[in-house]
C-alpha positions in Angstrom: 98.9 -130.7 44.7 99.4 -130.8 48.7 97.2 -128.0 49.0 94.3 -129.6 47.3 95.0 -132.7 49.3 94.9 -130.8 52.6 91.7 -129.1 51.8 90.3 -132.7 50.8 91.2 -134.2 53.8 88.5 -134.7 56.2 90.6 -134.6 59.4 92.2 -131.3 58.8 88.9 -129.6 59.2 88.6 -128.4 62.9 84.7 -129.6 63.1 85.8 -133.3 62.1 88.4 -133.7 64.9 85.6 -133.5 67.9 83.7 -136.5 66.1 87.2 -138.6 66.4 87.4 -138.0 69.9 83.9 -138.5 70.7 83.7 -141.9 69.0 87.1 -142.8 71.2 85.1 -141.7 74.1 82.3 -143.7 73.0 84.6 -146.9 73.1 86.1 -145.9 76.2 82.9 -145.7 78.2 81.5 -148.8 76.3 84.1 -150.5 78.6 81.5 -150.2 81.3 78.5 -151.5 79.6 77.4 -155.4 79.8 79.7 -157.5 77.9 77.7 -158.4 74.8 77.0 -154.4 74.3 80.4 -153.5 75.0 81.8 -156.0 72.4 78.9 -154.9 70.2 79.7 -151.0 70.5 83.8 -151.9 70.2 83.0 -153.7 67.1 81.1 -150.8 65.5 83.3 -148.3 66.5 86.5 -150.3 64.6 84.3 -150.5 61.6 83.4 -146.8 61.8 87.3 -145.8 62.1 88.4 -147.9 59.5 85.7 -146.5 57.2 86.6 -142.7 58.0 90.3 -143.6 57.2 89.2 -145.3 53.7 87.1 -142.6 52.7 90.0 -140.1 53.8 92.2 -141.9 51.7 90.4 -141.9 48.5 89.7 -138.3 49.3 92.9 -136.9 49.9 95.7 -139.7 50.0 97.1 -139.4 53.5 100.0 -141.6 53.9 98.6 -143.3 57.1 94.9 -143.8 56.3 95.3 -146.5 53.8 97.4 -148.4 56.6 95.1 -147.4 59.5 91.8 -148.2 57.5 92.3 -151.4 56.3 94.0 -152.3 60.0 91.1 -151.1 61.5 88.6 -152.9 59.4 90.5 -156.0 60.2 90.3 -155.7 63.6 86.5 -155.3 63.1 86.2 -158.2 61.0 88.4 -160.2 64.2 86.2 -158.4 67.1 83.0 -159.5 64.9 84.0 -163.2 64.9 84.6 -163.0 68.6 81.2 -161.4 69.2 79.4 -164.3 67.2 81.5 -166.9 69.1 83.8 -168.0 66.3 87.0 -167.0 68.2 87.7 -166.1 71.6 89.6 -163.0 72.0 91.4 -162.4 75.3 89.8 -159.2 77.0 91.1 -156.1 75.7 93.4 -157.7 72.7 91.5 -155.7 70.1 92.2 -152.6 71.5 95.9 -153.6 71.7 95.8 -154.4 68.0 94.2 -150.9 67.5 97.1 -149.0 69.3 99.6 -151.0 66.9 98.1 -150.4 64.1 97.9 -146.3 65.0 101.6 -146.4 66.0 102.3 -148.2 62.7 100.3 -145.9 60.4 101.3 -142.6 62.1 105.1 -143.6 62.1 105.1 -144.5 58.7 103.5 -141.1 57.8 106.2 -139.3 60.0 108.7 -141.1 58.0 107.4 -140.0 54.8 106.8 -136.6 56.1 110.3 -136.1 57.1 111.5 -137.3 53.7 109.3 -135.4 51.4 108.0 -132.6 53.8 104.1 -133.7 53.5 101.9 -136.1 55.1 100.0 -136.6 51.7 101.1 -139.2 48.8 100.3 -137.1 45.5 
């Protein structure tokens, strides 16, 4: 089953990794835009990353995808609330949360891989 999971993993495809890095680059360069546009692009990126992770989780059951997918969507919601003025986030907090979710998701996947020898939950 692991071989099948790996074939279904969107990010195991060499063509997809540049897309993910490009999305990250967009987030980096968006910081130079005026505040509203920067916040809008950042919010959309968090939703995009969250959806990509959840889609990948449904396709191949990669261990970190459910954690990062839900986490990134949550950050997207918080960023959207900040964008429309419901909450006021300190500058950069959403990116700090992004890194925390990323580290937690991949750390748990690494622990799983060390125990089972695979990064998929088959």
